[in-house]
N, C-alpha and C positions, 0 to 999 in steps of 0.2 A: 837606671834603677835595676836591681838584681831580679832574678826570676821569681824568687820567693816573695819579694815586695810587690811585684806586679800581680801575683796571684791574690794577695790580700786586697789590693785595690779593686780587683774584679768582683769581689763580693759586694762592694758598694755599687759598682756598675750594674750588677744584676738587679739590685733593688731599684735603681733609677730606670731601668728598662721597663719596669712595670708601670711607671708613672708617665713616661714620655715616649714618643716614637723614636726608635733606634736609628742612628745615623748609619751610613753604609759601613763605617769602621770607626773605632774609637782608638786612634793611633797610640796615644800616650799611655793607655792603661791595658794593653793587651798582655797576656801572660807569657808570650813566647819571646825568644831571642830573635833579633832581626827587626826590620822596619816595614815589611810587607810589600816592598817594591820588587820588580823583576830582578834587579841586580842584588838586592838584599832581602830575600823572602823571609816570612815568618818560618821558623824552624820547628817542625814537629818531631820531638825527640823521644817521647815515651807515651804511655797510655794516658797520663794526666793531660798532656798537651792535646792529644786527639780528642779526649773527652771534653775539654774546654771549647774546642771548635764546635762540637755537637751542641753543647749547652748554649753557646752564643748564637749560632745560626737558628736554633729552635726558639731563641728569644727575640728573633727578628733582625739580627745583624746579617746583612747579605754578603758582605765582604767583596762587593763589586770592585774591580781593579786591584784587589789585593792578591798577592802571590804567597803560596805555601810550599814548603819543601820537606818531604819526609826524609829524615837523615839516617834511619836505621829500621830494621824489621821490628814490628810491634806485636807481641803476643797478647791477645785480649782475654786469654785464659778461659774462654767459654762463658764469660759473664754476659748477662743480658745486655745487648747493645741498643741504644736509642739512635736511629739513623740520623746522620747529619743532614738537616733539612727535612725533618719529619713534618713540621708545621709550616715552613716557609722555605723559599728557594735559596740554595747556595749559589752565589754569583761570582765567586772568586776562581782563582786558578790554582789547582792542587796538583803538584808534581810529586809522584811517588818516588822519584829518584831511583827507580828500578829496585825498590824495596817492597816488602810485603806486610800486610796486616792479616794475621792469621788467628785461628781459633775464634773466629767471629760467630756469635750466636744471636740470631734475631728471631723473635717470635711474638705474635700477638699484635702486630702493627698492620694497618691497612696498606701502608706503603713501606716495604721493608727492603733494606740493603745496607751496605756500609754508608752510602748516601741515600737519603730519601728522595729529594728532588733537586736535580741540577738544573738551574735556570738557564735562560737563553744567553746570558753573558758568562756562564760558568764553564769550567773545563776540568777534566780529571785525566791524567795521563801517566804512563810509565809506572803502573801500580799493579801489584799482585794482591789478590784477596783470597782467603781460604776460610771455610767454615760451613755452618749449617743455618739455613734460613727457612722459617715456616710462617705461614699466614693463611688468611682466608676469612671471609665473613659470609653468613648465610643469606644476606640480602645486600646487593650492591657490588662495587668493584674493588678488587684487590690487585695490587701490583707489587711484585717482588723480583729483584735482580741482584746478582752477586755483588756488582759494583754500585748500581743505583736502581731504585724502584722506577723513577721517572726521569726522563732526560729531554731537555730542550737545547742543551749546549753541545759540547764536544767531549766525547769519551774516546780516547785513543791509546793504543799500545798497552792495554790492560789485560790481565789474565785472572780467571777465576778457577778455583779448584775446591770441590766440596759438594754440597747438595742444596738445591732450591726446591721447595715443596709447597704447593698451595692446595687448599681444600675449601673453596668458598663457592659463591654464586657465579660471578663473572671474574675469571682469573686471567691475569697477564703475567706469565712467568718466563724469565729469560736468564741464561747464565751470566750475562753481562748487564742487561737492562730489561726491566719488565715492560715498560711502555715508553717508546721513543716517538716524539711527535714534533710537528712544525719543522723548525730548522735543526732539530736534533740530529747529531751526526755520531755514528759509532763506526770506527774504522780501526783496522789492524789489531783487533782484539782476539783473544783465544779463550774458549771455554773448555775446561777439562772436567767439569763436574756434571752430575746428573741433574736434570730439570724435569719436574713433573707437576701436574695439577689434576685433581679429580673431584667429581661431584658437581652439583650446581647446574646452571643453565648453559654456560659457555666456558670452555677452556682454550686459551690461546697460548701455546707453549713453543718457545724457540730455543735452540741451543745458545744463541747469542741474544736475540731480542724476541720477547713474547708478542707484542703488538707494535707494528711500525705504521704510524699515521703521518704520512707526508714527509717522513724523515729519510735520512740517508744511512745505508749500512753497506760497508765495502771492505774488502781485504780481510775478512774475518774467518776464523776457523772454529769448528766445533768437534770435540773428541768425545763428548759425554753422551749418555743415553737421554733421549727426549720422549716424554710420554704425556699425552692428553687423554684422560680416561674418565668415563662415567658421567660426563656432562651431556646435556641435550645435544649440544654441538661441540665437537672436539677437533681442534686444529693443531697439528704438530709439524714443525719444520726444523730441519737441521740447523738453519741459520735464523729464519724468521717464522714464527708461528702463524701470524696473520698480517698480511699487508693490506692496508686500507687507504685508498686514495693516494694521490701524488704520482710521481713518475714510476713506471714499471721498474721494480728493483732488480730484474733479471740481469740487465747489462752491468749495473754497478757491482753486482755480486759475482761477476765472472771469476774474480780472483779469490772468492771465498770458497772454502772447502769443508765438507762434512764427512767425518768418518764414524760418527756415532750412530747407534740404532735409533730409529724414529718410529713411534707407534701412536696411532690415534684409534681408540676403540671404546665400546661400551655406551655409545649414544645413539640418538636417532640419525645423526649425520656425523660422519667421521672423515676428516681430510688429513692427509699426510704427504710430505714431500721431502726429498733430501736437502732442498734449499729453502723453499717456501711451502708452508702447509696449505694455506689458502691465499690466493692472490685476487683481491677484490678490485680489479681495474677492468675497464671496458675491453672486451675481447678475450679476456683470460678464460681458460677452461679449467674448471675444478671438478674432478670426478671423485665422488665418495668412495672410500675403500670398504671392502667387505668387513663387517663387524664380527670378529672372532674373539672378542674379549672374554677372558675368564680371570677373575680376581684370584691372585695367588698370595697366600699368607707369607709375608716377608719376615715374620718374627721368629727367630730361631728358638726363643724361649716360650713360645706358645704352641704346645703340642696338641694333636687331635684328641687325645684321651683326656685332656684337662677339662674341668667343669666349665671353665670360662672361654673355651675355644670358640664356640659359635658366637658368643657376645663380642669378643675381640674382633672376630672377622666381620661382624655386623657393623660395628662402629668404625673399623678400619676401612672397609669398602666404601662407606658413606662419608668418610673424611671427618667423622665426629670427634675422634681422638687419634692423635698421632703417637708413634712410638717415641721413646727417648733418643733413639737413633734410627737409622734406616733398617736395622735388623733386630733391635731389641725393644720389647714393649714393657718389660719388668712388671708383670701383672700383679705381683703380690706386694709391691712397694706402696707406701702410703700416698694419699692425695691430700693436699691441704685445702683450706677453706677458700682461698683466692682462686684456686684452679677450678673448683666445681662451679663457682659463680661465673667465671669467665666462659666455661663451656656453655652454660645456659644463655649468657649474654650474646655469644656468637650465634647460637641457634636462633635467637630472636632478631638477628640482623644488626647487632652492635648499635642499639639505639642510644642517643645522647641523653644525658640527664644533668641537671645543674645541682650544685650543692653537694656536701659530703657530711654524712651523719656521724662519722667516726674519726676520732682524733689520731688513730694509729694508721690511717691510710693517707699517705702523702700524695702530692700532686705529681703527675707525669709518670707514675709507675705503670707497669704492663696491665695491672688489674684495677687501676683507679676508676676508670670509666665503668667497668663492669660492676664494681661494688656500688658506685653512685647510682647506677640504674637499678640494681637489684634491691637497694634499700630505699628507693624513692617512693614518694606518696603515690598510691594507686597501683604500685607493683608489689613492694614489700615481700620479696621472695626470701630475703634474709633478715634476721635480727642480729644484734650484737651479742657479745659474750659478757657484757656488763661493764660499768664504769666508762661508758662511751667508747668502748673498744670493739673492733671487729675480729681481731686476732687472725690476720690473713695467712700467716705462715703456720698457724696451728694445724695439726692433723685433723682431718674431717672424721668425725665419729659416724658410726652406722645410723644412729638415731638422728643425727644432724642431717645426714644425707636424705633420709626419709622425709624430714621436715621441710627441707629445701625443695624437693620434688613435689611434695604436697602443696606447698605455697605457690609453686609455679603452676600447678594444676588449677589452683584457685584463680590465679591471675588469668589463665587461659580459658577459664569457664568449663573445665572438664568435669567428668563424673567423680564425685568424692565419696561415694557409698563404700561402706566397709562392713565386715562381719567381726564381731568381738570374739576372737579366738585366743585372747591373751592367756586364758587358763591352760592352754595346751603347752605353754612354754614356762619352764621352771624359773627363768630369769626375767620374766616380763615385769616383775616388780622393780627391776633396775631401770626400766624405761622412765625417763623424766616425764613429769606431768604434761609439759607442753608438747611432747613428742608421741604420746600414747595413740591418739587418733591417726596421726601420720604413719606410725609404724603398723597399725592394724590395716590401714588402707594399702600400704606398700606390700604387706604380706598377701592380701587378697589379690592385688594386681601383679603379684610375682616380681615386683620391683626390688624387694628385699628377699634375698635367699637366706633361710635360716642356716646358722653355722653347724647345726646338728638337728636331730629330730626333736629335741626338747629345748633348744636354746636359740635366741635371736641375736645375742651379743650386742646389745644396744650401745654399750660404752666402748666397744672395741673400735679400733681405727678402720675406716673404710679403705680398701685397697683400690688400685687402678682397675683390677678385675671386677670388684664390686660395683664400681661406677659404670664400667662398660656394660655389665649385666643390667644395671638399673636403667641406663639409657635405652638399651635394646627393648626392655619390657615396658618402659614408659611409652615409647613410641608405638609399639605394637599393641599394647593392652589398654592404653589410656588415650593417646592422641588420635588413634584410628578407631576408637570405640564408637 
């Protein structure tokens, strides 16, 4: 059967997976060339091939005893990537063939990486990965690694270049693997990217592995900067951020080498080391480093004289908003409706919710769970835009921003008092009826900054700077009231 025919059959297969438990592999209807054996592996030749692997594994197909071979470099073009094994483990053998997957972009997932979860029978080898990965939840654990978020299998001879950044509660961030556990093995890998985590209760950051729980790490190198900042406890290591239980990793890592800068600061306890940040085995001595942390604005487009400077620094230091890159915040660009809902959902700890009220929000998107929670009964932070639509990609207006923060305050039980100062603004008549009280409340609490002395600009689009300002003043003037 040709490749196009196989792809067509896979649509039917995807429907069947909903109705019945998936077998380890469905040999006759895979979309790739090859047969999946070691001698004749499935060939991954382009983005579509790699994406089918992600779709199938996340539908429950483990691919145990199946072999895959990457035949060429693949440019993901910065499209939002769903990790292979986000919901279930990849148990196959993936040989990168000394090729690379680059321009990877991962954001909004609790477990983020090119691979989400490599299971105990899984293996990834001979692969280069490049890109930007972001994550973090305000309550609970987040794992992000350039190659894999979590590993119980074998990851060997892999290289990562780019950036890994987490800003949640309990963060495990590594250039190669976020969380390596059990029989998980990471060997002969190189990280050339920056790895950081900030905020929350605990940050475990390693140039190669963020958290190593009973696993093995050997023969690895780190060339990138490693930072664990602003958590209650920060652990940063050139190779492993935090080693928990199992054999002392020191001997196995004699062949490992770190040349990157390592920094742990901004917390009650900060530990850093050129190889292991914190070694939690009997007899190990871990001495906290002196805390000399000062947050430095990394955004070249956010200058001190700008009206939004303090707000961007506030949300940036606390990990509430990230830049669009390591050095750009793009403060005056628009924010869409899906983004503001996702910010609040993460602040709330990414709670789960069943059902979806809107027909234009599909399953498995980066904002699906956030919209489901925000529109669920008892929360009702957002309403639709009419005709059963949420319009997730539509630009957020300034009055919509006020209404969403107002409803979030209702949900949290915060003070909703306001002063009717609408007459002071010549364009207040343009405020929609549903948003009048929220706008007045937001003006009083300084969540909404007028665009001039006599105008509130209710129908204008809210910028990233507007939302940073709103977050800062909501937390200072409402949540802490």
